[in-house]
N, C-alpha and C positions, 0 to 999 in steps of 0.2 A: 493401548498396543494392539497392533493388528496381528493376530496369531494365526499361523498356517500349520497344515500338516507338513512333514518333511517332503512328501511327494509334491504338494502344492508349491512349496518353496522351490523345489528343483525345477519345476515348470516355468519359473520366471525367467530362466536362462534359455528358453526355447529359441527365441529369435534374437539373442544377444550374441554378438560376435566374440567379445572378450570378457573373460569371467576369471576373477581371482578367488582362490581358496586358501585361507590362512593355514599356517603350519604350526609346528610345536604343539602345545597344549591347546591351541585355538583351532586346530583342524576340525571342520564342520562334518564329523563322521556320520551323524545321522542323516544328512542330505547326501553325502557321497555314497553311502550304502544303498540308497534308493537308485541312484544313477548307475551303480555297478550292476544291480539286478535289472534295470530297464535302460540300457545304453541308448536306446532311440529317443530318450527325453532329451538329450543334448546332441544336436546335429551341427557339425561345421563350427564348433566352438573352439576359439583359441583360449586354452586354459593356462593361467599363470599361477605360480605357487612358489612359497618359500619353504620347501620341505627339508627336513634334516634326517639324513641317513640314521638308521637305528631308533628313530623316534616315529617318524611318518612313514609307514611301510606299505602303503597301498601301491598298486600299479596304477597310477594317475592316467597313463595312456589308455586305459580301459574304461576311464569314466566318460562314458559316451562315445558317440561317432566324431571324434575331435578332428580338428584341422591340425593341431599340434599342441604341445606342452612346452611352455617356455618357463625355465627355472635355472637355478644355480648348480644344485647338487643332483648327480645321477644316482638315485636311490637304487638298491640292488634289484627290486621287482621291476622297475622300468627298464634297467639294462638288460635284463633276461627276457623281457616281454616280446611276444611276436610283433607287438606295435612299436617296437623301440625306434623305428625310423621317424616316429612322430616327436621324439624327444629332441628339444633344441636347448642346449646348454649355452647360456650367455656368458661371455668371458668378462664378467663384472665383479668388482669386489662388492661387499655389502653396501657401502655407502653409494656407489655408483648404482646399484640395483634399486635402492630407496629412491634416488633421484629419477630413475627411469620409471618407476612405478608412479611417481608423483606428477610426471610431466610429459612423458613420451609413450608410455605403454598403451593409452587409450582404454584402460580397463573401464567397463561400464557397469559391472555388477560383481559384488563381493560378498563371500559368505564367511562369518567369523563366529567362534564360540565365545560367549562372554558370561559375566556373572549375572545373577539375579539384580533386579534394580534395587536402588536405595530409595528412602522416602522422598528425596529430592527429584526422582525421575531420571536418575543416571545409572548406567551400568559400568562396570569396571573392565577394562581389558585383561585384568588379572595377571596371570603368570607369562603372558605372551604380549608384549607391547612394542615389538620390533618393527613390523612393516605396516600394519593397518593405519597407523596415523598418516602415512603417505597418502591415503585415499581420502581422508576426513574432509579436507578442504578442496576437494574436486567435486565433479558432478556425479561421481560413481554412486550407484544405488547399493545401500547396505542391507544385508539380511543378518540378523543376529540370531544365534542359536543359544538361547538362554539355559544354562546348565548349573544346577546348584553345586556341582562338583568343582566348578571354577570359582576360586575364592575372590571374594570382593577385597581388593588390596587398596587401601587408601594412598599408597605410594605409587600406584600404577595410574594409567590414563583413565579418566572418567568421561564417558560420552553420553550426551543427552538421549533420552528415548526417541525424540522426534527426529534424530539424524538417521535413524533406520526407517526403511520402508515397511518392514515387517519382522516378525519373529517366529522362531520355531522353538518349542520346548523340548529338552532332552535331558536324560540322566545318564548318558553314556560315561563309563569311566574315562578319565582323562589319560592320554598317552603317557606312559611311564618309561624310564630307563633305569637300569640297575647297573652302576659303574663297577660293582664288586670290589673286593679288596684287591689292592695292586699286588702283582707278583713280585718276586725278588728283583728282577731286573728293573722293573719300573720304580720300585722303592729306591734302588741305588741311583737311578737317574734323578728322581726327585731329591734325594739327598745332595747330590752335587749342585742342582738348581737352587736348593735352599741356601747354600753357602754363598750365593750371588746376591741374596736379598738382604737389604738392610733396613733398620727401623726407620720409618718415615716414608717408605716406598709406597707407590700406588700401582697395584698389580692388575694386569690383564692376563687371564688365563684361558686358554682354549678349551674345547669340550673334550672330555675323556678321562682316561685313567691317570694321566699326569696330573691333572687338576686335583682329583681325589687325594692321590698320594702326597702332593705338595701341601695342600691345605692341612692335612693331619700333622704336619711338621711344623706349623707355624705358631704353635701355642705359646712359645716363649719370645715371640716377636712383640714390638711395641708401635703403636701409632701407624698401623698399616691402613691403606685403603683398597678396596676392589672396585675397578671401573672397567666395564667391558660388555660383552655381548650375552654371557651366560653365566649363572651360578648354579652350584650344585648343593648337595645336602650336608656337606661340612661346614657350610656358612653359618647357620644359627649358633652352633657351638662356639665358634671363634668370636661371634658378636657377644655372646654371654660371658666369655673370658675377658672381653674389653680389648681384644687384639686389633679390632678394625675401627678404631677411634676416628679415622679419616672418612669413614662412611663406605656405603655399599650403593654403586649405581649399576644397573644391568638392564638388558632388554628382555631377557627370558630366564626362566628357573626351570631346571629340568632335573627330575629325580623320580622318587617313588611318592605314593600317596601321603605317607607319613610326613615327608618333607613339605609338601603342598600345604597340609594341615598346619605345621609349624609356622610357615609363612603367613598364614591368615592371623596369627597372633603377634606378628611383628610389624610395627607401623613405621619403621624408620629405614626400610630398604626402599630405594627409589628405582622405579621402572621407567625408563626412557626409550623412545624410538631410536632407530639406527641413526637418524639425523643428528642426534645428541651423543649417543654412545661411541659412534665411529666417526665423529667429526674431528678432522685434523686440526682445526683451530682450537678445539677443546683440549684434546689430548697432548699436543705439542706446547700448549701453554701451562701445563702441569709441570711442576718439579718432580724429579724422581719417578717418571712413568716408565714401568717395566713391562714389556710385552713378552710373554711366555707361551710358546706354542709348540706342539708336536707336529713333526713333519715325517715324510716318507723316506727320503733319500737326501744326501748332500754329495756334491762332488769336491775335488781336491782344491777348488778355488772358493769353496764356501757357498756356491750357489745351491739353492733350495728346491727340491722337487716335493711339492705337497698335493700333487694331484694324480700321478700316474703310477701304476703297478703293471709290469710286463707289458708296457705300451698301451694299456686301457685306462682310460680316465675312470677313476673310482670315487673321486671327490673333487672338490673345488677349493679355490683360495679362501672363499668366504670373507671373513673380516680381518684375516691375517694381514694382508698388505696395508689396510688401513691402520692398524694398530702398530706395525712394525715402522711405518713412516712417522707416526706420532712419537714413538719411542726415540726414534732417530733425532728428532727436533727438540725433544724435551730437554730442559737442563738437567743434567745427570741422569738422563733416561738411558735405558739399555734394551737391546732386543736380544732375546734368548730363544733359540730352537733346540728342541730335544728329540732324540730318537734312540731306539735300541741299535746296537752296532751291527746286527744281522737280522734276517728274516727269521721267522720262527722255525722253519725247517720241517714243519709238518707236512708228511707226505712228499717231501721234495728235499733236495739238497740245501742246506743253509747257504744264504748269500749274504755278502757285505751290503750293508745299506750306505756305506761311504765308498763312493765310486770314483774311479779315475776321472771320468767325464760321462756326462749324460749322452743318451744315443742322439744322432744328429737331428731326428725328427721330433725330439721332445725339448721343448723350451723350458727354462727354468721358471719356477713360480716367483721367487724372489731372487734378486742378484746378490751375490756374496757381499758386496760392499755395504749392503744394508744390515748385515747381521753382526752383532757383537760377540756373541758366544754360541758355540755349538756344544751340546752335551750328549754324551752317551753314558752307558754304565761304567766305562773305564776312565771317565774323567771330563774335563772341561778344555775346550780349545778356545783361547782367547784370540780372536781374529782383529781386534782393534789395532788400527795404525800398523798393519803388517804388509810386507811385500809378498809377491807370489810364493817364493820358496819357504818363507816362514809359514804361510798359511797351509801350505802342503805338509810340512813337518808336523804342525800342531794337530792336524786332522788325522794324519797317519797315527800319532801318538794315542788317539782315543779310539782308533779302529780295534775290531776284535783281532787278537793275536794271530789267528789263522790266516788273516788277509793282509797283515802289514808288509810282508816281503813283496807281494804282488803290487800292492799300492806304491811302495817305494820305487819299483821298477818304472813307474809312470811319473815320477817326479823330476822336475827339470833340474 
C-alpha cells in the first residue's frame, strides 16, 4: 500500500478537473478538513458528491476554490453559504445519478473511507456501498481512507488494494445520526402504515423518524424482507426476532456507533450498490414490494411534494421515484406516502400539509396516479382506482380538522 498524509492526498486533486467525495459514513473527512483549512489546494475543481442532509454537514462549496458542486441534496450549510451559487442540484433519481457517475460525469479522482484490509488484500466498503461501485470499473483514480471505525462487513463490497492509487490512515469517528424516539404524531402515522403491511411483504423504508417508528411495530409480523437504500438501528432486533426471514438488502446503514458495532457481528445483511437496490427490474420483479416514504406535502389530487418548503428546495427526490415505480409494477406491490397533517407551527402559524393545489411554479415530485395510499395521523386515504372527486374526499378526510372546511371549498 502507498500511504500518504491527508495533505499529500488532497494535493492529488490539484490539477484534476472533476473529483468525487463519498457521502454517508464513507465521507473522507480527514482529507476534506485539510482542504477547508487550505482552500487553495483545490482550484477550479468540479466537485461531485452524494451527501445526505443531517449526516454529511460540511459546506462543500468551501472545499477549495471550486468551479461548482454537483449533487442531489442541498444540505443546509451549502444552502446558507456565501458560495451557494456554486451549488448545482441535478434533477436525477438515485438510479439515474448512479448511471451518470458511471458513464457521463467524467469523474477522474475519488476519495472514499474504507475498512482496514483483510489478509487477502481487500478492503470493505463497509456501511456505505451505494455509489462508489459506479466508479470501480472506470478509469477513475481511487484514494482510500483506511479507518478502523469502518467495520469490515462480509456482506458489503470488497475491493482489492491494487484498485486504489494510494491510502490515507485515519481514526476519525464515522458520521452518526440519532433518530430519537418518535413523537406522538409520528407514532400514530406509523400505526396506520403498520395496518397496511402483511406477512410476506418486502418493505422499502425512507430515511427518518417514520422508519424508526414503524420498525418498532413490526415485531409480530412474519416473513418480512427489507430491500432499499438505507437501514437504521431497529433492524438487528427484528433480525434476532426472526421477523426478517426474507432477508435484508441495503446500500447504506445509518445510526449511532453502537449500531455500527452491532452490524459488524451480523454476516447476513447484504450491502449492494444503487445499481442493484434501486433497479426497477429487480424491485418490479418482486412480489409484495411495498415502498413507504415520508413526504412534505400532498395536493387534493394526490400529487406529492417531497422537495420544497415555502418555495425553497430543501431536499431531493432521492430514491423515492425509483422505489415507487418498482412498487407500482410489483405483483401485489403498494406505494405508501406519509406525512403529518400540518406543519409543526413553531414560531409560526400552523399550516396544512394537504393543499388544494401546489403553487404554479412548483412541480410535483411524484404524480398522484403513482400513489396507492396517503397516510397522516388522522388515517389512510386509499387512492387506488379512484376518480378525482373520490380522491379529494378521501384526502380531506385525513386532513387536520382545522383545515377541512377550507379544503372542501376547493373540491370540484
